[in-house]
N, C-alpha and C positions, 0 to 999 in steps of 0.2 A: 481452076485447080489451085489448091492451097500448096504453098511451098513448105509448110511446116512438116517436118519429117519426110521430106521428099528425097527420092533417090538421086544421088549426085550426078550420075551419068545421064539420066533421062529427065530428071525433074518430076518423075511420077511419084505419087504418094503410095503408101503400102496398100491402101484400098484399091487404087487404080491397078497396081500390079496384081493383086488378088483377082480382080475382075478380068484382067487380060488372061491370066492363067485359066480361070474358069471358062473363058471363051475358047481356049485351046490355042492361043497365040504362041508364037515362037518367043520363048523367054530369054534367049541369049542376049538380046539388046539391053537387058537389065543387069547384066553382069560385066564386070571389068576383068577380062581375062589377061590383060597385059600387066596389071599391077596387083594381081592376086597374091596371097601368101598362104602357105600351108600352115594350118594351126592344129594343135592337138585338140581333140574333143573335150568338152567340159565333162568331168567325171562327177556323177552324183552318187554318193554312197548311200545305199539303202540302209535305213535304220531298222534294226531287228532287235527283238527281245530274245535273250538267250536263257535257257534253263540248263542246269548242270545235270548230266545223266551219268551214272556209274555203271559200267558193264564189266563183268569178270570174264576173261578169256583164258583158255588153257595156255600154258607157257609156250608150247610149240606153235600155237596159232599166233601169239604175239610175235614170236620170232619170224614167222612167215610174213606177217604184216610189216614188220620192221625192214625185212629184206626187200620186199617189194617197194615200200615207200622210199628206201634209200636208192633203189635202182632207178626210180623215176624222179628222184630229187625233191620229195616233199616229206613232211612229217607224218607220223602215224595217225594223229588225230585228223589231219586234213584228208588222208587217204580214206579213213573210216567214214568221215562225213560225206565225201564224194561218192563212195560206193553206196551208202545208204540212200543218199539223195537220188542217185541213178536208179536204184531199185524201186524207190517210191514212184518215180516218174513212169517206169515200166509197168508197175501195178496199176497206176491211174490210166495209162493207155489201154491196158488189158480190160479194165473195167468199162471204159468207153466202148471198146469193140464188142464186149459182151452185153452191153446195156445195163450194167450193174449200177445202182445208185452210188454216186461218189461219196466217199466219207469226207466230211468237212472237218476242219480243225475244231470248230465250235462244238461239234458232236462229241469229240474225244475228251473234252475238258471235264 
């Protein structure tokens, strides 16, 4: 057994730990429960390309959007994005249920 990159508690290498997991062994011996620390997960920000879209709404609709956005504590644009994204997911789920061919982003360009 190589000691390079070995687990400090057991002396096992990552490959040996993987093999033990694959065999269904109890993995608790590879963890130090007495000296563990709670860490925040690493956040990986998704890189997206944005395109500006202008939409004209009637004044009373904008008022309703603003009122609802204020009630839940977000901005109007965030609310509109969230609602549109939610609706797109619903439509995709409906298409899957109905067996309709999914519209891809590439087809729409």
